[in-house]
Residue, then its C-alpha position, 0 to 999 in steps of 0.5 A: m320819302d324818308i330814307a331811314r323807312i327803307h333799312l333792315d332794321d327800321a319799320p319792323s311793321s313794314s314787311l321787306s318786299t313793301r319797303l323795297h317797292a316803295a324804294l324803288q318808286s322813290i328812286s322813279h319820282s326822284f328821277d321824274s323830278g330831276d332830284f338826282r341828289q335824292s335818287d343816288e341817296t335812294i339808291a345807296a340806301t336800297i343797295a345797303l338794304l340788299d346787301s345787309i339781307a345777303e350778309s345776315s341771311s344764312s338759313d336755307a329757311n329764311k325766305a327774306p333773300e328770295e323774297a327781296l330779290s323777287v322784288i328787284l327783278s320784278y321791277l326790272s322786268s316791268p314794262s312800266s320800269n323807267q330805264m334811267v332807274v334800270d340804268a342807274l341800278s345796273l352801276e350797283l346790283p351786279k355787285v350786291v345780287v353776287k353776294f346771294a348766289g351762295l344761299s340757296d338754289g332759288c337765290c342763285e337762279i333769280a340773282g342770274a335772272i336779274v343780271d341777265r335782264l341787266v344784260t338785255v336791256c343796258s348798253p352792253r359796253d357799259m354792262l361789260s365794266i359793270l360785270c368786271e367791277a363786279l368780278d373783281t369786287h366779289l373776288k376781295a370778298s369770297k374765293a367760292p366760284i358759285g358767284h364768279i360762275l354767275i358773273l362770268s357766264r353773263l359776260s360772256k353774253v355781254l361781250i358778243c353784244i358789243q359791236r365795236h372796238h372788239v380787241e379793246q373791250v377784250k383787253v379790258a375783260l380778260p385780266v379781271v376773268l384770268n385773276v378770278l380763275y387764278a385766285v380761285s383756282s389757287e385757293f379753293d378746293e372743297d368743291k371739284d364740281s363747283l370747279c369745273d362749272l367756273y372752267h366750263e364759263a372760262i371756255l364759254f367766255g373763250k367761245s365768245i372771243q372766238a365768235i368775234c374773231q369770226k366776224l373780224d378780218g385783217r389785223s384786228k382778227e389776227e391780234l383777237c386770235a392771238i389773245l385768244g391763243l393766249y387765253t387758252l395757254q393761260n387756262m391750260a396752266l391754271i388748270s393743271r395747278c388747281s385741286l382738280a389736277h391731282n387726279a388727272s381723270n377729272c380734268i380729261n373734258i376741261t382740257k379737251q374742250v381748252s385744246e379745242f381753241l389750239p387749232f383755231c389759234g395757229l398753234s402746234y404741238i411742235g410750236l408749243l413744246t419749243g416755245s415759239a408758238v408762244d413768241m408767235l402770239s406774243s409779237k402779234v399783241s399790239k404794243e399799246d399798254c402791251d406790259d400790263f395786258m400781257a402781264c395776265f398771261s404770265f403762265s402762258m409759257i408753261g402752259a405751252s408745255l403742259a397743253v401738249m402733256w394732256g394730249h400725252i395723258f388722253e388721246e382724245v385731248a390731242n385729237a381735240a388739239g387735231e394734232d398727232l403728237a407721235t409726229a411732234l415727238n419724233i421730230l425733237r427726237n431727230d432735232r437735238i436744238k428743238r429737243w433742247q429748246a423743249i427741255g428748257m420749257f419744262k423748268h417752270i414746272l417742275a421746280s414750282i411747288d404749285y403744281p401737283w406731284e401727278i402732273k409732274f410726273h406726267l410731264l416727265e413721261l412726256l419728257s422720257s418720250m422726247l428723249d427716246e432714240g431717233d431715226s436721224d444722225e441729227p445733222s442740225s444739232d452742230d448749228m448751234e452752241p450748245s452752250f446757249f442752252v446750259t442754263s435752262i438744262f441746268a435748271v431742269l436738272q436741278a427740278i428733277q432733282r427736287v422731284i426725285i428727292g420729294a417722291s412719295n414712293s421709290s418707283s416714282g423716284k426711279k422714274a424721275f432719275s430715268v429721265f435725269k439720266k437720259i437728259l444728261s446722256d443727251l448732252p455732248i460729253s464735255l457739257r455733260a461733265d460740266m453739268l454734273k460738276a455744277l450739280i454736285t457743287n450746288s446741291n445741298s442733299p448729301s443723298m443726291i451729291a452721293i448718286l451724282i458722283d456715282i454718275v460720274r464714276m460710271e461715266m469714268v468707267i465707260e469712257n475708261r473702257q472705250c478709251s483704254n482698251s489696248e495699248r494702241n489707243q492709249d499710245k495714240n492718246e499720249q502722242n496727242g497729249t489728249v484724253c479720252s474724256p473731260f471725266w479724265s482730268s484733274d476735275a474728277l480729284n476736285l470733286v473728291e477733295l470736295v467731298l472728303r475735305p469741304p471747303k469750309g475746312g476740316p473733314p466732312t461731317l459724320p454720319e450726316d454725309s456717310e452717303p457722299v463720302l462713300s462715293a467719293l471714296n469709291l470714286y477715288r478708289f477706282i481712279l487709282i486702281a485704273e490709272s495704276t494697273g493702265r499705267t496712266n496718269r490722266t487725273g493727275v492722282l499718282s503725282s507725288s504731291n497728290l498722292q500726298k495731300a490725299y493721304t495727309e489731308w484727306l484720308l488720315p483726318l477722316r480715318t480719326l474722325v470715323s475711328g472716334i465716332q465708332s468708339e462712341n457708339a460702340e458701347n451704346d446700345s440704342e437704336l441712333a448708335d446702331n444706325i450710325l456704325c451701320a452708316l460707318n461701316p461701308v465708309q470705314f472698309v472703302l477708306h482702309r483700302c484707299i490708305i492701302l492703295v495710297e502707300e502702295c503708290m507712294k512706295s512705288s513712285k520713290 
């Protein structure tokens, strides 16, 4: 047979179905005669023909795609079809028929039937590899869910049919499946129903793994259950970052079904919140080729926290997980170490730009619930060095800062700030002081720096009341050579200097930095008043050298700068000039009070 006769643009008088029938007969004859080179060429030409039909057919009125697929299905379904031909076609057909899925409902149905037939009559192990290759190839061409749904649904069926080496076969398929879910959920946002259907198939794939687990025992069962658990958590993370998650109610059914895997895999909410459950799962996966395989579960630790978050949003999700969330939260409230572990787990989600704001705020609500007061004295909290958690808690606080700054409305910002303060309050006072200092030093937001300095001032107000209420307490502190709080130290003046005389040199930038400047001045004024009236000098603010330094290096240069900017804008009637003057007026007022106080203290010290 002349191969050219089956090309789409050749032999126009010949119908499409006639050409395909002829091509299939030619392939069969080639196998019968042992001419495998000819069969390979004819198969390649047939696949090329189908590919060109899929690429050139965009109209629903065009019946050529359905006609072509029907011919292929008819041949595969015929009792007289050559199994060698079917096996040879199976290597390429899934990759090409998947392209037809998006052309019409009819094409999708017939394409699915073709793959179903191949799954029925071909080797399951071979079809697993073939379908994985089809998924991978199609992903490079399209992120639309429909084609991936077609292949993924058949992959679940193939997996069940495999009789041996189940763990190894799952390890072949899972990275491909998760790569598809990641790519599609990250880039496709056009059709909510299609995304739901894709995740429904992902859940069915998980159920296939679950069914295999139930047939196994010993080490294989343990490892496969662990893999299913990691797959579940990875899916939780992917669902939470796709367009569906912009409205949490879209995800009720999906997250409920995914959560049903958690008890089967031995996963509890408390283990997920602290991360110990993920470590447990990872430890059960064979270390052979572990790095490459485990890379496909890169979001599993994130998914652990999100799995609990969905249970916090929807009671039916928690019920599906077989968990009493209130019990898990109460454990955290009464165990500071576990609580800090859980807080640290949230850092990647809150800092990521890939998760919707709604997810972050739901996560903050869960975090807030964890930080409510518990019933015990937390005896286990002193058993571990708090600094062990400093890095992760610092990262969480920095991430919440970004949520506060980026909040779309004041209500959301206030909720985030409330959680921020709860976390700070949960820290031992020495660690809290260090944490605030580090946050201020590493912040690039003037507004956030101002807020943080105000928090420092309020901490000092509280500590001053507690420690300096009576002369007796004051005398005791002086005798012991201690201070009431790490906030009442030279570090407080260092924070003031950081703003009023930045490390880069010169006075601060105004009006851009008017908020942190005002907060720093208010802090300095409070320290001056508290130390002078209480006859203490815990911060060193009243020493002659520090008074002179503040006067000549901080306050007077700042007064010159403020006066100059005000003079420049006083005669300007523009809105910008008015805004500048409004920003500087409170700065000038507090600055004037600070200068008067310093001058009085300097006179008294002579």
